[in-house]
KEKE-3310 file (N, C-alpha, C; in steps of 0.2 Angstrom, whole numbers, plus 5000, padded with zeros to 4 digits):
npx = (5448:5449:5437:5433:5427:5424:5427:5420:5425:5422:5431:5429:5438:5449:5443:5433:5432:5417:5412:5419:5415:5401:5400:5406:5398:5386:5391:5391:5404:5407:5402:5392:5395:5392:5391:5403:5411:5416:5428:5432:5433:5440:5441:5442:5446:5445:5451:5452:5468:5473:5474:5467:5468:5459:5459:5445:5438:5422:5413:5419:5419:5405:5402:5409:5405:5391:5381:5386:5379:5384:5393:5386:5376:5385:5389:5376:5376:5385:5379:5368:5357:5354:5340:5336:5347:5353:5344:5345:5359:5366:5358:5354:5366:5381:5393:5396:5401:5407:5410:5422:5421:5428:5425:5434:5448:5459:5460:5468:5472:5464:5462:5455:5453:5438:5433:5426:5410:5405:5415:5415:5402:5403:5415:5409:5398:5406:5411:5400:5397:5407:5405:5401:5391:5387:5389:5401:5400:5409:5414:5423:5440:5447:5459:5474:5478:5471:5463:5446:5432:5421:5402:5396:5403:5406:5393:5390:5399:5395:5382:5376:5383:5377:5363:5363:5368:5358:5348:5351:5348:5356:5363:5368:5378:5383:5398:5401:5402:5394:5379:5369:5374:5371:5357:5353:5359:5351:5339:5341:5342:5352:5354:5362:5371:5389:5399:5413:5416:5407:5395:5398:5404:5394:5381:5368:5367:5363:5348:5345:5347:5339:5327:5324:5326:5338:5350:5366:5384:5396:5411:5427:5437:5448:5447:5449:5452:5463:5470:5470:5481:5489:5483:5483:5484:5483:5477:5474:5472:5464:5454:5451:5446:5435:5427:5424:5416:5405:5399:5395:5386:5376:5373:5368:5357:5349:5346:5337:5340:5338:5345:5347:5349:5363:5379:5396:5412:5430:5440:5451:5469:5464:5470:5478:5494:5505:5509:5497:5486:5489:5486:5473:5468:5471:5463:5449:5438:5433:5423:5412:5404:5398:5386:5382:5383:5399:5410:5424:5438:5452:5458:5471:5478:5491:5497:5500:5510:5520:5523:5526:5534:5528:5525:5516:5499:5491:5498:5496:5488:5488:5492:5480:5471:5475:5474:5460:5455:5460:5451:5439:5440:5437:5424:5420:5411:5407:5415:5424:5431:5443:5449:5437:5434:5445:5445:5432:5433:5443:5437:5426:5431:5438:5427:5419:5430:5432:5420:5405)
npy = (5379:5369:5365:5349:5350:5358:5375:5391:5408:5426:5440:5456:5466:5479:5493:5506:5523:5533:5538:5530:5517:5517:5519:5507:5498:5498:5489:5478:5476:5480:5480:5488:5488:5490:5503:5506:5503:5489:5479:5466:5451:5442:5424:5413:5397:5385:5370:5359:5361:5368:5381:5390:5403:5413:5426:5435:5444:5453:5448:5434:5429:5427:5418:5406:5403:5403:5392:5387:5386:5389:5399:5409:5412:5419:5430:5436:5440:5450:5459:5462:5473:5482:5488:5492:5495:5504:5515:5518:5518:5524:5536:5542:5545:5543:5538:5532:5537:5531:5538:5537:5534:5532:5527:5526:5521:5516:5514:5511:5523:5535:5533:5538:5551:5554:5552:5562:5567:5579:5582:5571:5572:5584:5581:5571:5578:5587:5578:5574:5586:5587:5577:5564:5550:5541:5540:5529:5521:5515:5506:5497:5493:5486:5484:5475:5463:5469:5468:5461:5472:5473:5470:5479:5490:5493:5497:5508:5517:5519:5522:5535:5544:5540:5542:5556:5559:5554:5562:5573:5570:5563:5550:5534:5520:5505:5500:5484:5468:5462:5456:5463:5476:5479:5478:5489:5500:5499:5502:5516:5521:5518:5513:5503:5489:5485:5473:5466:5452:5446:5442:5431:5431:5433:5422:5427:5438:5437:5435:5447:5457:5451:5452:5466:5469:5474:5480:5474:5474:5463:5457:5449:5441:5433:5422:5432:5450:5449:5437:5436:5440:5428:5420:5421:5413:5406:5397:5404:5420:5429:5421:5413:5421:5426:5414:5412:5424:5421:5409:5414:5422:5413:5406:5415:5420:5409:5407:5417:5431:5445:5445:5457:5465:5464:5469:5467:5465:5464:5464:5471:5472:5465:5451:5449:5450:5461:5458:5450:5460:5468:5460:5457:5471:5473:5465:5467:5468:5455:5453:5458:5448:5440:5446:5456:5473:5480:5485:5495:5497:5504:5515:5522:5512:5498:5493:5504:5512:5501:5503:5517:5521:5528:5530:5536:5535:5546:5551:5545:5549:5551:5538:5532:5538:5535:5520:5520:5527:5516:5505:5511:5512:5499:5498:5499:5507:5509:5517:5516:5527:5538:5553:5561:5572:5574:5563:5562:5572:5568:5556:5562:5571:5560:5552:5561:5565:5552:5546:5553)
npz = (5547:5532:5520:5512:5500:5484:5482:5480:5476:5473:5466:5463:5450:5444:5445:5438:5432:5433:5421:5411:5415:5414:5400:5396:5401:5393:5383:5390:5396:5408:5425:5438:5456:5471:5468:5462:5447:5438:5428:5427:5434:5446:5448:5462:5466:5478:5484:5495:5502:5492:5481:5467:5455:5443:5431:5423:5410:5408:5398:5395:5409:5411:5401:5403:5416:5416:5419:5431:5446:5459:5457:5450:5460:5469:5462:5461:5474:5474:5468:5476:5484:5498:5505:5518:5526:5518:5520:5533:5536:5526:5522:5509:5505:5497:5505:5521:5537:5553:5567:5580:5597:5611:5627:5637:5647:5642:5628:5611:5605:5609:5622:5638:5633:5633:5645:5653:5654:5648:5639:5630:5624:5617:5609:5601:5595:5587:5578:5571:5565:5557:5548:5551:5550:5560:5578:5586:5600:5613:5628:5632:5630:5615:5610:5605:5618:5627:5643:5648:5654:5667:5665:5671:5674:5660:5656:5665:5660:5647:5645:5651:5641:5629:5632:5633:5620:5612:5616:5610:5596:5589:5579:5584:5586:5595:5602:5607:5617:5623:5630:5639:5640:5626:5627:5637:5629:5617:5622:5625:5615:5605:5588:5580:5583:5587:5585:5591:5592:5583:5589:5597:5609:5620:5622:5623:5615:5602:5605:5610:5599:5590:5597:5597:5583:5578:5568:5565:5567:5561:5566:5561:5572:5579:5595:5609:5612:5621:5619:5605:5596:5597:5590:5577:5564:5549:5534:5522:5523:5518:5513:5523:5533:5527:5525:5539:5541:5532:5537:5550:5545:5539:5551:5559:5552:5550:5563:5565:5563:5552:5536:5529:5540:5544:5543:5539:5545:5542:5551:5552:5560:5571:5578:5567:5558:5552:5538:5535:5538:5526:5515:5518:5515:5502:5495:5498:5490:5489:5498:5495:5489:5499:5501:5509:5517:5519:5532:5535:5545:5547:5554:5561:5564:5568:5558:5550:5556:5554:5540:5539:5550:5560:5576:5585:5587:5584:5574:5561:5552:5538:5532:5537:5528:5515:5516:5517:5507:5497:5500:5497:5484:5481:5482:5496:5507:5520:5534:5548:5559:5568:5564:5558:5551:5541:5535:5531:5521:5512:5506:5500:5490:5483:5478:5471:5461:5456:5452:5452)
capx = (5448:5447:5432:5435:5423:5426:5423:5421:5426:5423:5434:5429:5444:5449:5438:5434:5428:5409:5411:5422:5412:5395:5402:5408:5392:5383:5394:5392:5410:5408:5396:5391:5396:5393:5393:5409:5411:5422:5427:5436:5431:5444:5438:5447:5444:5448:5450:5457:5474:5475:5470:5468:5464:5459:5454:5442:5435:5415:5410:5422:5416:5399:5402:5413:5402:5384:5379:5388:5375:5388:5396:5380:5374:5390:5388:5370:5377:5390:5374:5364:5356:5352:5336:5335:5353:5353:5340:5347:5366:5368:5353:5355:5373:5387:5397:5394:5407:5406:5415:5424:5420:5429:5423:5439:5455:5465:5460:5476:5473:5461:5461:5455:5450:5431:5430:5421:5404:5404:5420:5413:5397:5408:5419:5403:5395:5410:5412:5394:5397:5413:5402:5400:5383:5385:5394:5402:5401:5412:5415:5428:5445:5448:5465:5477:5481:5466:5460:5439:5430:5414:5397:5393:5407:5405:5386:5391:5402:5392:5374:5375:5385:5372:5357:5365:5369:5352:5343:5353:5346:5363:5362:5372:5380:5386:5403:5401:5401:5389:5371:5366:5375:5367:5350:5353:5360:5345:5334:5343:5342:5356:5352:5367:5375:5394:5401:5419:5416:5402:5389:5400:5406:5388:5376:5362:5368:5358:5342:5344:5347:5333:5320:5323:5326:5344:5356:5373:5391:5398:5418:5431:5443:5450:5449:5448:5458:5468:5473:5470:5487:5492:5479:5483:5486:5478:5479:5474:5470:5458:5448:5447:5440:5428:5423:5422:5411:5401:5397:5391:5380:5372:5371:5363:5350:5345:5343:5331:5341:5336:5351:5347:5352:5369:5385:5403:5419:5435:5443:5459:5471:5462:5473:5482:5500:5507:5507:5489:5482:5491:5483:5465:5466:5472:5458:5444:5431:5430:5419:5405:5401:5394:5379:5379:5388:5406:5413:5432:5441:5459:5459:5478:5481:5498:5501:5503:5517:5525:5525:5528:5537:5525:5524:5511:5493:5488:5502:5494:5482:5490:5491:5473:5467:5478:5470:5453:5454:5460:5445:5434:5440:5435:5417:5419:5407:5406:5421:5425:5437:5445:5449:5430:5434:5449:5443:5427:5435:5447:5431:5420:5434:5439:5420:5418:5435:5432:5413:5401)
capy = (5372:5369:5360:5344:5351:5364:5382:5397:5415:5430:5446:5461:5469:5484:5499:5512:5529:5532:5539:5524:5512:5518:5517:5500:5494:5497:5484:5473:5475:5482:5480:5491:5484:5494:5510:5506:5500:5485:5476:5460:5447:5435:5418:5409:5390:5381:5363:5357:5365:5370:5387:5392:5409:5416:5433:5435:5450:5451:5443:5428:5426:5425:5413:5401:5401:5404:5387:5385:5389:5392:5405:5413:5414:5423:5435:5439:5443:5455:5465:5464:5480:5481:5494:5494:5498:5511:5521:5519:5519:5530:5542:5544:5547:5538:5536:5532:5536:5530:5542:5533:5538:5527:5530:5521:5524:5512:5512:5512:5530:5540:5531:5544:5558:5555:5550:5566:5566:5585:5581:5565:5575:5589:5577:5568:5584:5589:5573:5574:5592:5586:5572:5558:5549:5538:5540:5522:5523:5510:5507:5493:5494:5480:5484:5469:5463:5472:5464:5463:5475:5470:5473:5484:5495:5496:5500:5515:5521:5522:5524:5542:5546:5537:5546:5563:5560:5552:5568:5578:5566:5559:5542:5530:5513:5504:5494:5480:5461:5460:5457:5467:5482:5480:5480:5495:5504:5499:5505:5523:5525:5515:5511:5499:5486:5483:5467:5463:5445:5442:5438:5423:5431:5432:5419:5431:5444:5436:5436:5455:5460:5449:5455:5473:5469:5480:5480:5472:5474:5457:5456:5444:5441:5425:5423:5438:5454:5447:5431:5436:5439:5421:5415:5422:5407:5405:5394:5409:5425:5433:5416:5410:5428:5426:5408:5414:5429:5418:5405:5418:5426:5408:5404:5421:5421:5402:5408:5421:5437:5446:5446:5464:5469:5462:5471:5463:5469:5460:5465:5474:5473:5460:5444:5449:5453:5466:5456:5448:5465:5472:5457:5459:5477:5473:5459:5469:5468:5449:5451:5460:5442:5438:5449:5461:5479:5479:5490:5494:5501:5504:5521:5524:5505:5499:5492:5510:5511:5497:5505:5524:5522:5534:5527:5539:5534:5552:5554:5540:5551:5550:5531:5530:5541:5529:5514:5520:5526:5510:5502:5516:5511:5494:5498:5498:5513:5512:5517:5518:5532:5544:5559:5560:5579:5574:5557:5563:5576:5563:5551:5565:5572:5554:5551:5567:5564:5545:5545:5557)
capz = (5543:5525:5518:5506:5495:5480:5485:5474:5478:5467:5469:5457:5449:5439:5446:5432:5433:5432:5414:5408:5418:5410:5393:5395:5404:5388:5379:5393:5397:5415:5430:5443:5461:5478:5466:5458:5440:5438:5421:5428:5440:5449:5451:5466:5468:5484:5485:5501:5503:5485:5479:5461:5454:5437:5430:5418:5408:5409:5394:5396:5414:5410:5396:5407:5421:5415:5421:5438:5451:5464:5455:5449:5467:5471:5457:5462:5479:5472:5464:5481:5486:5505:5506:5524:5529:5514:5522:5540:5537:5521:5521:5503:5503:5494:5510:5528:5542:5560:5571:5586:5603:5616:5635:5641:5650:5640:5621:5610:5602:5612:5630:5643:5630:5633:5652:5655:5650:5644:5633:5626:5620:5613:5604:5597:5590:5583:5573:5568:5561:5553:5542:5553:5550:5566:5582:5589:5607:5616:5634:5633:5624:5613:5608:5607:5624:5632:5648:5648:5660:5670:5661:5676:5673:5654:5656:5669:5656:5640:5644:5651:5635:5624:5633:5632:5613:5609:5617:5604:5590:5585:5577:5588:5586:5601:5602:5614:5616:5630:5630:5644:5638:5621:5629:5640:5624:5612:5626:5627:5607:5600:5581:5578:5588:5584:5591:5588:5593:5579:5594:5599:5615:5625:5619:5624:5612:5597:5606:5609:5592:5587:5600:5594:5576:5578:5564:5569:5563:5563:5564:5562:5577:5582:5601:5612:5613:5627:5615:5597:5592:5598:5586:5569:5560:5543:5529:5518:5528:5515:5512:5530:5536:5522:5526:5545:5541:5529:5542:5555:5542:5538:5557:5562:5548:5552:5570:5564:5562:5545:5533:5527:5546:5545:5541:5541:5546:5541:5557:5551:5565:5576:5576:5561:5558:5546:5531:5534:5537:5520:5511:5517:5513:5495:5494:5500:5486:5489:5503:5493:5487:5505:5500:5514:5517:5522:5535:5535:5551:5547:5557:5565:5565:5569:5551:5547:5558:5550:5534:5538:5556:5563:5582:5588:5582:5581:5567:5556:5548:5530:5532:5537:5522:5509:5516:5517:5499:5493:5502:5494:5477:5479:5484:5503:5508:5527:5537:5556:5560:5572:5562:5554:5546:5537:5531:5526:5515:5507:5503:5497:5485:5479:5475:5466:5456:5453:5450:5449)
cpx = (5444:5442:5436:5432:5426:5423:5426:5421:5427:5426:5433:5436:5444:5443:5440:5430:5421:5409:5413:5417:5405:5395:5403:5402:5387:5383:5394:5399:5412:5401:5397:5390:5397:5395:5400:5408:5417:5422:5431:5434:5437:5440:5442:5442:5448:5447:5455:5462:5476:5470:5472:5464:5464:5456:5452:5438:5427:5413:5413:5419:5410:5397:5404:5407:5393:5380:5381:5384:5379:5391:5391:5377:5379:5390:5381:5372:5380:5384:5369:5362:5351:5347:5336:5341:5355:5350:5342:5354:5367:5364:5353:5361:5377:5391:5394:5401:5405:5412:5417:5424:5421:5429:5427:5444:5461:5465:5467:5477:5470:5458:5460:5452:5443:5427:5425:5416:5403:5408:5417:5406:5399:5411:5414:5400:5399:5412:5405:5394:5402:5410:5401:5392:5380:5391:5394:5404:5404:5415:5421:5434:5446:5454:5470:5480:5476:5463:5452:5438:5423:5409:5394:5397:5407:5399:5387:5395:5399:5386:5372:5378:5379:5366:5357:5364:5361:5347:5344:5352:5352:5362:5368:5373:5384:5392:5404:5400:5397:5382:5367:5368:5372:5359:5349:5354:5354:5340:5334:5344:5347:5353:5356:5370:5383:5398:5407:5420:5410:5396:5391:5402:5401:5383:5369:5362:5363:5351:5340:5343:5341:5326:5319:5324:5332:5348:5362:5379:5395:5406:5421:5436:5443:5452:5446:5453:5463:5473:5473:5477:5491:5488:5478:5487:5481:5481:5479:5471:5464:5452:5446:5444:5434:5424:5421:5415:5404:5397:5394:5385:5374:5370:5366:5357:5346:5342:5338:5333:5340:5344:5352:5349:5358:5374:5392:5408:5426:5441:5450:5463:5469:5464:5475:5488:5500:5505:5500:5485:5483:5486:5476:5464:5467:5466:5451:5436:5429:5425:5412:5402:5397:5388:5376:5385:5394:5407:5421:5434:5449:5462:5466:5480:5488:5501:5503:5509:5523:5527:5529:5533:5534:5522:5518:5504:5490:5493:5501:5489:5483:5489:5484:5469:5470:5474:5463:5451:5454:5454:5439:5434:5439:5427:5416:5416:5407:5413:5421:5431:5437:5444:5443:5432:5439:5448:5437:5428:5438:5442:5427:5425:5435:5432:5420:5424:5435:5425:5410:5401)
cpy = (5372:5362:5355:5346:5358:5370:5387:5403:5420:5437:5452:5466:5475:5490:5503:5518:5528:5533:5533:5518:5512:5516:5510:5495:5493:5491:5478:5471:5478:5481:5484:5487:5488:5501:5511:5501:5495:5481:5470:5457:5442:5430:5413:5402:5388:5374:5360:5363:5370:5377:5390:5399:5411:5422:5433:5442:5447:5446:5435:5425:5423:5419:5407:5399:5402:5398:5384:5389:5393:5399:5411:5416:5420:5430:5440:5443:5449:5461:5466:5471:5479:5488:5496:5498:5504:5517:5523:5521:5524:5535:5545:5547:5542:5533:5537:5532:5536:5533:5538:5537:5534:5530:5525:5524:5522:5511:5514:5519:5535:5538:5537:5550:5559:5553:5554:5568:5572:5585:5576:5568:5580:5586:5573:5573:5586:5584:5573:5581:5591:5580:5566:5556:5545:5540:5533:5523:5516:5511:5502:5493:5487:5480:5477:5468:5465:5468:5466:5467:5472:5474:5480:5491:5498:5498:5508:5520:5524:5525:5531:5545:5546:5541:5553:5564:5558:5559:5573:5575:5565:5553:5539:5522:5512:5498:5490:5473:5458:5462:5462:5475:5484:5482:5488:5500:5505:5504:5512:5525:5522:5512:5504:5495:5484:5479:5464:5455:5441:5440:5432:5425:5430:5429:5422:5437:5443:5437:5443:5457:5457:5452:5463:5475:5475:5476:5478:5472:5468:5457:5451:5445:5434:5425:5429:5444:5453:5440:5430:5436:5433:5417:5417:5418:5405:5402:5399:5415:5427:5427:5413:5416:5427:5421:5409:5417:5425:5413:5408:5419:5420:5405:5408:5421:5415:5403:5413:5428:5439:5447:5453:5468:5467:5466:5468:5468:5464:5460:5466:5475:5468:5453:5444:5452:5458:5464:5453:5454:5469:5468:5457:5466:5476:5470:5461:5467:5461:5449:5454:5453:5439:5441:5453:5467:5477:5486:5489:5500:5500:5510:5520:5516:5504:5496:5498:5511:5508:5501:5513:5526:5528:5530:5529:5538:5540:5555:5549:5543:5550:5543:5529:5533:5536:5523:5514:5522:5521:5506:5505:5514:5503:5492:5498:5506:5514:5512:5519:5520:5537:5550:5560:5567:5577:5569:5558:5568:5572:5559:5555:5568:5566:5552:5555:5566:5557:5543:5550:5564)
cpz = (5538:5524:5512:5501:5491:5483:5481:5478:5472:5470:5462:5457:5444:5440:5441:5435:5431:5424:5410:5409:5415:5403:5390:5397:5398:5383:5383:5395:5404:5419:5435:5450:5466:5474:5463:5451:5440:5431:5421:5434:5441:5451:5455:5468:5473:5484:5490:5503:5497:5483:5472:5459:5445:5436:5424:5416:5409:5405:5394:5403:5413:5405:5399:5412:5422:5418:5428:5443:5457:5463:5453:5456:5470:5468:5458:5469:5479:5471:5470:5482:5492:5506:5513:5527:5524:5517:5530:5539:5532:5521:5515:5501:5501:5499:5517:5534:5549:5564:5578:5592:5608:5623:5638:5643:5645:5632:5618:5607:5607:5619:5634:5640:5632:5640:5655:5650:5646:5637:5628:5621:5615:5607:5599:5592:5586:5576:5569:5562:5556:5546:5545:5553:5557:5571:5586:5595:5610:5623:5637:5628:5622:5608:5608:5614:5630:5636:5647:5655:5661:5666:5665:5673:5665:5653:5658:5665:5650:5641:5646:5646:5631:5625:5631:5624:5609:5610:5612:5597:5586:5584:5581:5586:5593:5600:5608:5612:5621:5629:5633:5642:5632:5623:5632:5634:5620:5616:5626:5620:5603:5594:5579:5583:5584:5587:5587:5588:5588:5583:5596:5606:5621:5620:5619:5619:5606:5599:5607:5604:5589:5589:5597:5587:5575:5573:5567:5565:5565:5561:5566:5567:5581:5590:5604:5612:5615:5622:5607:5593:5592:5593:5579:5564:5555:5538:5524:5522:5525:5514:5519:5534:5533:5524:5535:5544:5537:5533:5547:5552:5542:5545:5560:5558:5548:5559:5571:5563:5554:5542:5530:5534:5548:5541:5543:5542:5546:5547:5556:5558:5572:5575:5569:5561:5553:5540:5530:5534:5529:5514:5511:5514:5505:5492:5496:5497:5486:5493:5502:5491:5493:5505:5505:5513:5521:5526:5535:5541:5551:5551:5562:5568:5565:5562:5548:5549:5555:5544:5535:5545:5560:5570:5585:5584:5580:5575:5561:5551:5540:5528:5531:5531:5516:5510:5515:5509:5495:5495:5498:5485:5475:5482:5491:5505:5515:5532:5544:5557:5565:5570:5556:5549:5541:5531:5527:5519:5509:5504:5498:5490:5480:5476:5469:5459:5451:5450:5447:5454)
residu = (MET:ILE:SER:SER:LYS:VAL:LYS:TYR:TYR:LEU:ARG:PRO:LEU:SER:PRO:LEU:SER:TYR:GLU:ASP:GLY:PHE:ALA:LEU:LYS:LYS:LYS:LYS:ASN:ALA:THR:LEU:ILE:GLN:ASP:ILE:PHE:PHE:ASN:LYS:ILE:GLU:VAL:ILE:ILE:ARG:ARG:LYS:SER:LYS:ILE:GLU:LYS:GLU:ILE:TYR:ASN:LEU:PRO:GLU:PHE:PHE:LYS:VAL:PHE:GLU:LYS:ASN:LYS:ASN:VAL:CYS:ASP:LEU:TYR:ASN:ASN:LEU:LYS:HIS:LYS:ASN:LYS:ILE:LEU:LYS:ARG:LEU:VAL:PHE:LYS:ASN:LYS:LYS:ILE:SER:ILE:PHE:GLY:ILE:LEU:ASN:ILE:THR:PRO:ASP:SER:PHE:SER:ASP:GLY:GLY:THR:ASN:LEU:ASP:LEU:SER:ALA:ALA:VAL:LEU:ASN:ALA:GLN:LYS:MET:VAL:ASN:ASP:GLY:ALA:SER:PHE:ILE:ASP:VAL:GLY:GLY:GLU:SER:THR:ARG:PRO:GLY:ALA:LYS:PRO:VAL:SER:THR:GLN:GLU:GLU:ILE:SER:ARG:VAL:ILE:PRO:VAL:ILE:GLN:ARG:LEU:ASN:PHE:LYS:LYS:ILE:ASP:LEU:SER:LEU:ASP:THR:ARG:ASN:SER:SER:THR:MET:GLU:PHE:GLY:ILE:ALA:SER:GLY:VAL:LYS:ILE:ILE:ASN:ASP:VAL:SER:ALA:LEU:GLU:ASN:ASP:LYS:LYS:SER:LEU:ASP:VAL:VAL:LYS:LYS:TYR:CYS:THR:PRO:VAL:ILE:VAL:MET:HIS:MET:PRO:GLY:THR:PRO:LEU:THR:MET:MET:LYS:ARG:ASN:LYS:TYR:ASP:ASP:VAL:VAL:LEU:ASP:VAL:TYR:ASP:PHE:LEU:GLU:LYS:ARG:ILE:LYS:PHE:LEU:THR:LYS:SER:GLY:LEU:LYS:LYS:ASP:ASN:ILE:ILE:VAL:ASP:PRO:GLY:ILE:GLY:PHE:GLY:LYS:ASP:TYR:ILE:GLN:ASN:ILE:LYS:LEU:ILE:LYS:ASN:LEU:SER:VAL:PHE:HIS:SER:LEU:GLY:VAL:PRO:VAL:MET:LEU:GLY:VAL:SER:ARG:LYS:ARG:PHE:ILE:GLU:SER:ILE:SER:ASN:LYS:SER:GLU:PRO:GLU:GLU:ARG:LEU:GLY:GLY:THR:SER:ALA:ALA:THR:LEU:LEU:GLY:MET:SER:GLN:GLY:ILE:ARG:ILE:HIS:ARG:VAL:HIS:ASP:VAL:LYS:GLU:ILE:TYR:GLN:ALA:LEU:THR:VAL:PHE:GLU:ARG:LEU:PHE:ASN:ARG)
# end
């Protein structure tokens, strides 16, 4: 639903290498946003159904908008540094990888692989050894068209794995939409909740994460996994997803959740078609002006098949790497992936070549 008011959005553009950016910053021609230097900003103005865009170099941007409070607030959000999640998620590293561990028979890529407890533990340990900061454990498939499982079934799938991995001192996030699963998971050692429904599926979920002061990943998904691909109607997919996430952040913080405990995920592949996914990935830097960290999950997604004609998810590593690196060049530093070893190497090399 488009507001009748004028609304602004900021998208950092023209990423620079560290050396070039540092030199230009001294002349106030570049700014550091999420450890990437940018020297241009696109200002997007939305008036009802009309969208206007203008690209500014930094001196011009500051001159034009120095007295516009809305734009200044957005710019301050771009520069926001989250100390809580920096310690927890990044552990003084530049990037953070969440390795995907689905304890399900029907996930689109690795369904059935981790149903055996010993296999799940071995696969998780391998991902940690390969560079994962967190293991993201899930007991319910959220692929397009997936039917929900009972909370009891979800808990029985994930809790034994979580308990074993927590005993091994592996940092864990829990991919769930259900408050009961969240509570059991947190009690068993989970440090972050990853909710594809943005805490909307189960109204008690917010109370659980508030009770334990647990950070949460808030994702955009229209409807449910069963209905989302029928609800992918947008006036502008980038701005509509932004507006949804902004609204959820405001609601959650007004309800008592600390903003420093929120990560957002634009939900690539969740209620978006091929063109919509591509547009989102090309415009990821706009989400920095929400003032919270951004997670990107493009791993083995179907849009890669549309480009490369690789029908099997396991054959989409090259496409995953390309999309992940494009996100990295826009300042996205949290990535949820299946192929941890290869993506960690790609991101590490990119960081060294592009930055320091």
